[in-house]
KEDREN-468645 format. One record per residue: residue in three letters; x, y, z of N, C-alpha, C in turn. Coordinates in steps of 0.2 Angstrom, whole numbers, plus 5000, padded with zeros to 4 digits. Layout:
N
ALAXYZXYZXYZ
...
This chain:
233
UNK559654445340559154465345559354435350
UNK558954515355559354495363559054415364
UNK558254405362558154325365558554265362
UNK558754295356559154225356559754245357
UNK560254255363560854265368560654235375
UNK559954215376559754165384559654105380
UNK560154055385560653975383560253935392
UNK560153875385560053835391560453815399
UNK560853865399561453875402560953925409
UNK560453945407560053995409559153975413
UNK559053935405558153945407558453825406
UNK557753805407558153745403557853705398
UNK557953645396557653635388557053645387
UNK556653635393555753625391555553695390
UNK555853725396555653835396555853845390
UNK556453815388556653845381556353815376
UNK556053755377555653755371554953765369
UNK554753795375553953835375554053905376
UNK554853915375554654005372554754015363
UNK555053965365554953965355554453965352
UNK553953935353553453915351552953965350
UNK553054025353552654095353552854135344
UNK553454105341553554115335553154095329
UNK552654045331552154025325551654005328
UNK551254065335550754035337550653985339
UNK550853925341550853875346550753895352
UNK550153845355550353835363550153755361
UNK550053705360549853635362550553595361
UNK550853585366551553555366551353475364
UNK551953455362551753365361551853325369
UNK551853275369551753215375552653245377
UNK552653205382553353205387553853155381
UNK553553115378553853055376553953075367
UNK553553115366554053125357554553185360
UNK554353245366554853305367555553265367
UNK555553215372556153185375556353145368
UNK556253135363556453105358556653175353
UNK556353235354556453295352557053305354
UNK557053345361557753365363558253335367
UNK558053265366558753215368558753225374
UNK558153215377558553215384557953165388
UNK557853135392557653085398556953095399
UNK556553075400555553085399555653115409
UNK556053075413555953105419556353165420
UNK556753165417556953265417556753315413
UNK556253255411555753345407555153325412
UNK555153295413554353275420554553355426
UNK555453345429555353375432555453475429
UNK555753485422555553535420555153535419
UNK554353515420553753515419553453545423
UNK553653525430553353545437553653605438
UNK554253615435554353685437554053745432
UNK553953735427553653765422552753765425
UNK552553725429552053705429551853775435
UNK552153785440552453825445552453895444
UNK552553895439553053965437552353995433
UNK551853945435551253965426551453975418
UNK551953945419552053945413551753895405
UNK551353845412550953825405550453775410
UNK549653735409549553695412549253585411
UNK549153575413549253515411548553475413
UNK548153435408547553425410547353325406
UNK547253315408547053245406546753235400
UNK546253265398546153275389546553305383
UNK546653375385547053415382547753405383
UNK547953355389548753375388549053455390
UNK549853465388550053505392549953585386
UNK549653645390549753675384550153755388
UNK550353795382550653835387550353895386
UNK550353945394549953985393550054055394
UNK549754075393550154185392550854185397
UNK551054235395551554265402551554295407
UNK551354275415551554285422551854315424
UNK551954375426552454385429552354335439
UNK551654355438551254315447551454265450
UNK551454225445551454145452552054155451
UNK552654165449553354175451553654185456
UNK553154275457553354305463552954275468
UNK552354265470551854255471552154185477
UNK552454135471552854085477553254105481
UNK553754125478554454185481554054245486
UNK553854255486553754295492553054275497
UNK552854235497552454175501553154145505
UNK553654115501554054085505554554135509
UNK554654195508555054245513554554265517
UNK553854265515553554285521553554235528
UNK553554175528553854135528554354115531
UNK554954175530555354135534555354195537
UNK555454275536555554325537554554355539
UNK554254365543553554415542553854495542
UNK554454505541554454575541554854595533
UNK554854535529554954555526554354575522
UNK553554605522553354645519553354705519
UNK553854735525553654805523554354805520
UNK554854775517555154795511554954765504
UNK554354735504554054715497553554775497
UNK553154815502552454845503552954895500
UNK553754935503553954985500554354995492
UNK554454925489554254935485553954935479
UNK553254915480552454935479552355005480
UNK552755035482552655095484553055135479
UNK553455115478554055155473553655125466
UNK553455075465553255045458552755095456
UNK552155095460551455165462551755215458
UNK551955235464552155305461552755335453
UNK552855275454553455295447552955275440
UNK552355245442552255215437551355255434
UNK551455295437550655355444550755365435
UNK550955435433550755465428550655415422
UNK551155375418550855355412550155315413
UNK550155275420549355235422549055265421
UNK548755315424548255355424548055395418
UNK548355405413548455445408548055405401
UNK547855315404547655275398547155245399
UNK546755285407545955265410545455285405
UNK545255245405544355255400544055295404
UNK543555305401542755365405542655305408
UNK542755245404542355185406542455175415
UNK543255205414543855175424543555215427
UNK543255265422543255345428542655325433
UNK542155305429541355275433541855225435
UNK541855175435541955135440542555135448
UNK542855175446543155175453542755245454
UNK542355295453541755325458541555265461
UNK541255235458540555175461541255135466
UNK541955135465542255105469542155145476
UNK542155205477542255245481541555255485
UNK540855235482540555255483540155195488
UNK540555115484540255035488540955055495
UNK541555075492541655075502541455145506
UNK541155185507540855235509540255195512
UNK540055185509539455135509539555075515
UNK540255035514540254995519540655035526
UNK540955065525541155115532540855175537
UNK540155185535539555215534538955155539
UNK539055095537538455055538538555035545
UNK538055005549537854985554537954925554
UNK538554835557538954875558539754895551
UNK539954925553540454975547540754885545
UNK541254925539541454835536542054835532
UNK542654835531543054845530543154835522
UNK543154895518543054895511543554865505
UNK543754805509544454775504544454765499
UNK543854725496543854685490544054785483
UNK543654845487543654885487544354935482
UNK544654905490545254935492545754915487
UNK545654845483546154815478545754825472
UNK545454835471545254845464545454925463
UNK545154955467545355015468546155035461
UNK546555005468547254995464547454975459
UNK547354925458547454875453547054895445
UNK546454925447546254965440546755025439
UNK546955055444547255135439547855085437
UNK548155035438548455015436548554955428
UNK547954955427547554875422548054915415
UNK548054965414548154955406548954985405
UNK549454955408550254975408550154885403
UNK550454905397550754835394551454825399
UNK551454805406551854785409551854745413
UNK551954645411551754615416552254625422
UNK552654655423553054615428552954685432
UNK552654725433552254775438551654775438
UNK551254745433550754715435550854655440
UNK551254625438551254555443551654575451
UNK551854595452552254635456551654685461
UNK551354725459550454735462550154675465
UNK549854625460549654575462549754545467
UNK550554515467550754485475550554535479
UNK550454605480550754645483549854625489
UNK549354635484548754605486548654565491
UNK548854525489548854425489549154425499
UNK549654465500550254445504549954515509
UNK549654555507549454615511548654555515
UNK548254525513547554475514548054435519
UNK548554405516548954345516549054375525
UNK549254425525549754445535549154455536
UNK548554475535547954505542547654575540
UNK548354645533547954715534547454705532
UNK547154635529546254645526545654655532
UNK545954635536545454655543545254695546
UNK544854705551544954765550544954815558
UNK545454865555545954895559545354955564
UNK546055015566545455085568545255125560
UNK544455115564544155175561544155205557
UNK544555295563544555335561545455315553
UNK545655275556546255245549545755245542
UNK545355205543545155195538544755245535
UNK544455295538543955345536544555375533
UNK545355405534545555435533545955405523
UNK546155345525546355305519545855305513
UNK545155315515544655305511544755375507
UNK544855425511544855525511545355525504
UNK545955475504546355505501546155485494
UNK546055405495545755365488545255425484
UNK545055455489544255485485544655545480
UNK545455575485545555635480545855615476
UNK545955535475546555535471545855525465
UNK545555495466544855475460544555555455
UNK544655575462544455645458544555715454
UNK545355675456545955735452546155655445
UNK546055625448545755595441545455585434
UNK544755575438544255605433544055675431
UNK544755715435544555785433545155795429
UNK545755745427546355745424546855795425
UNK546855805434547255815435547855785438
UNK548255755435548455695436549155715443
UNK549455775442549655795450549855785454
UNK548855815456548555825462548455765464
UNK548255715460548055615463548855595461
UNK549455605460549855595463550055595471
UNK549955655471550155705480549755635484
UNK548955655482548555625486548655565488
UNK549255495479549455445481549955425488
UNK550455485484551155475490550755485497
UNK550655525497550155535505549855465509
UNK549455465504549055395506549155335507
UNK549855315503550255275505550755245512
UNK550955305512551055345520550855285524
UNK550255295523549955285532549855195535
UNK550255185529550355115530550655095533
UNK551255115535551755125540551655145549
UNK551055195550550755215555550155145559
UNK549955095553549455005557550155005561
UNK549854965568550154925574550454845569
UNK551054855569551254785567550954755567
UNK550954665562550454635563550854555565
UNK550754525573551254495574551454435570
UNK552054385569552254315566551554285565
UNK551154265572550754195573550154225569
UNK549954305570549454315567549554315560
UNK549854335558550054335551549754255545
UNK549854205550549754125548549354085549
UNK548654135555548154095558547654115552
């Protein structure tokens, strides 16, 4: 099998150990002392490897329950890497935004076909909630609705890498300040496209929804750039 070709030259002994655990459905790990004897490496080395696994969101460590393997998620690893990239060069967000644009457009038809009637209803509710915020006095930025709407559309894809990339995008979106109030006309245009997307999804006209998606994500390029200082305030 392909997975058996991955050796400890590519991952640590600890990561290899927890990767094999799903064969028997186990999620509880022995103590580091016992693991040290089993794997033939020092406890100090294991601690270092454990910290890497924790940073990647692969395990959790609690005082009373010990070490537990977690379900795989791509988000923790990509979150850390992306945060570092933005700290080094905030303009990296544009490149990541372009990646997200292509991910959403590529998986659109597969994703929307998996949505349920309950999902359709929730999408309508998000449109209604966003419109109330935009038309309120004072107007509010419907950022949570924006994030939930996009993530909901792709929520049934059985692909942790797509999910991780999209979730990390919205965290970065917030980190650089794009969730704050901007030009009111811009927000109105964004949500007009969202409404077109949702109406098309609910009507089963996925091609029209796709066209609205493509046109709407291009609006982000029209926003005024955020200065490096603003991004981390």
